[in-house]
N, CA and C of each residue as an Amber inpcrd file, in Angstrom:
protein
   195
  87.1530000  66.5090000  65.5960000  87.0770000  68.0910000  65.3000000
  85.7450000  69.0760000  67.0240000  85.0400000  67.4110000  67.6380000
  83.9080000  68.3900000  67.7240000  85.0310000  68.7480000  69.5840000
  86.3710000  67.8310000  69.4850000  87.1870000  68.5360000  70.7940000
  87.5800000  69.7080000  70.3740000  87.6880000  70.3450000  69.2820000
  88.9120000  71.6210000  68.5810000  87.4490000  72.6010000  68.8910000
  86.4070000  71.9630000  68.7340000  85.1210000  73.3070000  69.9220000
  84.7270000  73.6980000  70.5020000  85.2060000  72.4530000  71.8020000
  84.9550000  72.2330000  72.6510000  85.7180000  73.0020000  73.5160000
  87.3210000  73.1040000  73.0400000  88.2180000  73.7280000  73.4540000
  88.1410000  75.1700000  73.2610000  87.6570000  75.4440000  72.3650000
  87.5340000  76.8660000  71.2880000  86.6340000  77.4050000  72.7050000
  84.9410000  77.0330000  72.5520000  84.1010000  77.3690000  73.5060000
  84.6970000  77.7030000  74.4480000  85.2290000  77.0010000  75.6280000
  85.9240000  76.7360000  76.9010000  86.6410000  78.2190000  77.4040000
  87.4100000  78.5630000  76.0100000  88.3330000  79.2370000  75.7280000
  87.6060000  80.7420000  75.7830000  86.5330000  80.9000000  75.0800000
  86.0150000  81.8850000  74.9240000  85.2330000  81.8090000  75.9680000
  84.4730000  81.4730000  76.8190000  83.4560000  81.6110000  77.7730000
  84.3380000  82.2280000  78.6910000  85.6600000  81.7800000  79.1000000
  86.2520000  81.9200000  80.3560000  87.3630000  83.8960000  79.6430000
  87.2960000  83.2060000  78.1680000  87.4370000  84.6700000  78.4000000
  86.4510000  86.1630000  77.9750000  85.2410000  85.8820000  77.7700000
  84.3550000  87.2100000  78.1000000  84.2580000  86.8600000  79.4240000
  84.4160000  86.0550000  80.4860000  84.3630000  85.9580000  81.8510000
  85.1180000  86.9340000  82.3090000  86.9580000  86.7850000  82.4740000
  87.2950000  87.4530000  82.4290000  87.1720000  89.0570000  81.9210000
  86.5140000  89.4090000  80.3750000  86.7750000  90.5390000  79.9360000
  85.3580000  91.3260000  80.6120000  84.4660000  90.5050000  80.9320000
  83.0890000  91.1150000  82.0720000  83.1860000  91.3620000  83.4970000
  84.4240000  90.5010000  84.4680000  85.0980000  91.0290000  85.4990000
  86.0950000  92.4440000  85.4960000  86.6420000  92.1270000  84.0960000
  87.2660000  93.6690000  84.2580000  86.6990000  94.5770000  84.1990000
  85.2830000  94.4360000  82.8300000  84.1490000  95.6600000  82.6470000
  84.0810000  96.2890000  84.1090000  83.3120000  94.9530000  85.1450000
  82.7220000  95.2550000  86.1680000  83.6060000  95.8310000  87.3190000
  84.5550000  95.7040000  86.8880000  85.7970000  96.1120000  87.9650000
  85.9130000  98.1660000  87.9140000  85.6500000  98.2730000  86.3920000
  86.5760000  99.4090000  85.8650000  85.4410000 100.5030000  86.2100000
  83.9700000  99.7430000  86.3410000  82.8340000 101.0470000  86.1000000
  82.9880000 101.2010000  87.7270000  83.1360000 100.2190000  89.0980000
  82.7910000 100.4080000  89.9740000  84.1320000 101.0210000  90.4920000
  85.4710000 100.8550000  89.8290000  86.0640000 102.1560000  90.8360000
  85.9960000 103.4110000  89.8190000  85.8150000 103.3660000  89.0250000
  85.1620000 104.9910000  88.2130000  84.0240000 105.9810000  89.3190000
  83.2710000 104.4400000  89.4320000  82.0180000 105.6740000  90.2150000
  82.4490000 105.7300000  91.3560000  83.7080000 105.0560000  92.1040000
  83.8740000 105.2650000  94.0810000  85.1690000 106.9130000  93.7770000
  85.8530000 106.7480000  92.5020000  86.6300000 107.5840000  92.2420000
  86.1840000 108.9520000  92.2000000  84.1060000 109.0990000  91.0670000
  83.6410000 110.2460000  91.0730000  82.9180000 110.4800000  92.2910000
  82.6330000 109.3250000  93.5570000  81.9670000 109.5770000  94.8270000
  83.2620000 110.1280000  95.4950000  84.1530000 110.0900000  95.5360000
  85.1400000 110.5270000  96.2050000  86.0890000 111.9000000  95.9090000
  86.1350000 111.9720000  94.7680000  85.9560000 113.7730000  93.9280000
  84.7810000 114.5320000  94.5870000  83.4600000 114.2010000  94.5000000
  82.6650000 114.6300000  94.7410000  82.3340000 115.2460000  96.2950000
  83.0810000 113.9800000  97.2760000  83.0370000 114.6510000  98.5170000
  83.8000000 115.1720000  98.9670000  84.8320000 115.1590000  98.6410000
  86.4230000 116.0820000  98.8340000  85.5730000 117.5820000  98.1020000
  85.1730000 117.6730000  96.8570000  85.0520000 119.3190000  96.7730000
  83.9040000 119.7640000  96.8350000  83.2110000 118.5440000  98.3350000
  81.5850000 119.7500000  99.3860000  82.4550000 119.8510000 100.0340000
  83.5930000 118.8080000 100.9110000  84.5240000 119.0850000 101.8960000
  84.6280000 120.5270000 101.9910000  84.9470000 121.3220000 100.6230000
  86.4620000 122.4430000 100.2250000  85.6420000 122.9860000 100.2520000
  84.4950000 122.9330000  99.4580000  83.4550000 124.1970000  99.0190000
  82.9930000 124.6790000 100.7460000  82.2970000 123.7890000 101.9030000
  82.0870000 123.8740000 102.6700000  82.4450000 124.6920000 103.3160000
  84.1870000 124.3790000 104.0980000  85.3900000 124.7010000 104.7180000
  85.4870000 126.5620000 103.8340000  85.9260000 126.0600000 103.2940000
  85.8820000 127.5800000 102.4320000  84.4920000 128.7860000 102.9420000
  83.0350000 127.9950000 102.9130000  82.0110000 129.4740000 103.1440000
  82.6690000 129.5350000 105.0190000  82.9220000 128.2740000 105.8990000
  83.2220000 128.4660000 106.8320000  83.9260000 129.4970000 107.3980000
  85.2330000 129.3160000 105.8970000  86.2620000 130.3650000 106.8080000
  86.0840000 132.1320000 106.2140000  85.2050000 132.0230000 105.1810000
  84.3930000 133.3720000 105.1730000  83.3130000 133.7710000 105.7860000
  83.0980000 132.8490000 106.6670000  82.3990000 133.3190000 107.7320000
  82.8750000 133.7470000 108.6800000  83.8260000 133.0550000 109.3850000
  84.3790000 133.0020000 110.5630000  85.4110000 134.5700000 110.1930000
  85.4480000 134.5570000 108.8660000  86.8110000 136.1480000 108.3220000
  86.0770000 137.3520000 108.3250000  84.4980000 137.3390000 108.3240000
  83.7760000 138.3210000 107.4400000  82.9620000 138.8920000 108.9640000
  83.2290000 137.6400000 110.2970000  82.5770000 137.5000000 110.9550000
  83.9630000 138.3380000 112.5000000  84.9960000 138.1560000 112.2610000
  86.1940000 139.1000000 112.6440000  86.9760000 140.2020000 112.4340000
  86.4130000 140.4930000 111.1890000  86.8690000 142.1280000 111.1410000
  85.4390000 142.7410000 110.5640000  84.2440000 142.0970000 111.3400000
  83.1220000 143.0980000 110.6780000  83.2690000 144.3130000 112.6030000
  82.3380000 144.8330000 112.4950000  82.3060000 145.9650000 113.8650000
  81.0560000 144.9890000 114.6930000  81.8270000 144.9960000 116.0150000
  79.9440000 144.2600000 116.8350000  78.6610000 145.1200000 116.8060000
  77.7770000 144.5310000 117.2580000  76.6290000 145.4330000 117.3890000
  76.5180000 146.0400000 118.2700000  76.0800000 146.7780000 118.1320000
  75.5890000 148.2190000 118.9330000  76.7720000 148.5900000 119.5340000
  77.5820000 149.2090000 118.5460000  79.0650000 150.0110000 119.2620000
  79.1340000 151.2280000 117.5440000
């Protein structure tokens, strides 16, 4: 009976190790995707702002005229 309990304990430890690694990888990927998405949104906002400033400078009248 001791052999069966040892095998059960071993499999349980291995299963929890794999489960823990899987959860850690999921959290890591989720954080990375969120960070990438936020960076892309910030770049898009910055590009739109620069485009709007450039457009308003081109369509306006020069100063002093």
